[in-house]
N, C-alpha and C positions, 0 to 999 in steps of 0.2 A: 415385704412382698416385691415391690418395686426395686429395692437392690438386689435380690434374688434374680429376678428377670434380667435387670440390666447386667449383672455378672454373667449370666447365660449368654445374653447378647453379644458381651464381648468375647467369651470364649468362643462363640460360634463362628465371629467374625476372623478373630485370629486364626482359627482351625482352617477358613477358606482362604486366607491370604498365605498359609505356611506353604512354600514350594518345595521343602526339603523332600517330601515323599514323592514328589514328580520327578527329581533328578534321581532319586535311588531307582525308580522303575526305570529311567533311561539307562542308567549304568547296567541294569539287568537284563535289557532289551540288546544293547550292543555287546556284552558278555555273550548273550544267547547267540548273535548272529556272527561272532568271531568262532565260537565253538562249532556252530554247523558248518562254516566254512573249513576248520581245521578237519572236522569228521569227513568232511566230502574230498579234501585233499588228502588225507590218509588212504580213504578207500581208493582212490585213484593210484596212489603209488602202490598199494598191497596188492592191487588186482594183478591177474596172471600176465606175467612178463614185464610188471613194473619195475622199476629200478630200487625202491626199498625192498622189495623181496629180495632181490637179487644181493644186495648188501648183508642182509640179515644172514640169509645162506652162507656168504663168504665169511661174517663173524664167527658164525657158530661153527664152521668148519676150523676156522683158526684157531678157536678157543679147544675145540677137541682135541685135534691134531695140530700142535704148532708147528711142527717140521713141514708141514703141508703149505704153509703162509709162504707168499712170496714179499720180500720187503724191497 
């Protein structure tokens, strides 16, 4: 019985000393922050009068009527 308790204690100790899970959470938080920054940036670029909307409109026009594109 003591052998089982000792093995359980060792397993529990190694679980608390393992830092791999903390690193995964840190990476997930970094990805979440970068994703939010990209969403905010794209919202600003696609807002009315934003440069990205103008660019997309010009690309759409060039694709639909190539003769109207200025090179």
